[in-house]
N, C-alpha and C positions, 0 to 999 in steps of 0.2 A: 640609293646609298649616297650619303654625303661625306666626302673625304675629310672635310674640315671637322665634322662631328667625330669621325673615327679618330682623327689625330688628337683631338681634345681628350677623348676617352683613353687613348694610349698614354698621353702625358699625365693624366690624373691617376693612372693605374686601375681604372675601372673596367678595362677590357683585357681579358687574359690573352696570352699569346695563342692559345688553342682556339679561342673564339675568333681572333683576328685571322688566323690561317684558314679557318673554315669559311669565314666571310669572303676572303680574297679568292678562295678556290671555288666558291659557289657559282654554278653555271647558269643560274636563272635570275641574275641581276637584271632588273628591268630599266633602270635609269641611274645615272651617276651625276652628282652635283659636285663641281670643282670650284673651290675658292681657297684662300689661305686663312688659317686660324692663327691667332697670336696668343700663345699661352693657353689660358683656360676659357677663352671666349671666341665665339664664331664671329669674326670681325668682317667677313665678306670682302677681304682685300684681294687684289688680283694675285692669281697663282703665278709662280715662277718655276722655271726649269729646275728640277732638283727638289722641289717641295714634295713632302710626303703625299703619296696618292696620285700624283700627276702621271707617272709612268704607268701605273695600274689602270688608270682611266683611259689612257691612250691605247693600251692593249685591248681593253674592253671595247673601245670605239672601233678598233679593227674588226671586232666580232659583231659590229653593227648595233651595239648597245648605245642608246642615246646618252649623250653627255651634255649637261647643262652648265654653262659658264655662269656661276652664281655670284660673281663679285659685283660690287656697286659700280656701274659704268657711267652713270650720269655726270660724274665730275671728271671723267677721263677724256683725253683727246681722241680723235679718230684713230691716230696711229697706236695709241695705247690699247684701244679696243681691238684693233686688228692684231696687235701682238698677242692678246689673249686667245684669239682664234688660231693664230699661227702656232702658238704653244701646243695646242692639241692637234690641229690638223697637220702641222708640219711633221709630226711623228707618225702619221698614218701611212 
């Protein structure tokens, strides 16, 4: 499950509230990808605390669901990369 893709679908109105609730409650999620989307495009920007889907991903991580940090890191500093890890692991 890619939280940026879900956020885009929510913004565009192409995912109903019923579908979203079912997805978030689904107990067999195998993997979650976390990054920030901007508007209607998956931009793979670093996620921030409070971004849609981050809290849900952290809760699933507590249940041992693998979480992939999917932002583009090659232009980020070491500290910025560590911040992305801390964003998720710091909540576990």
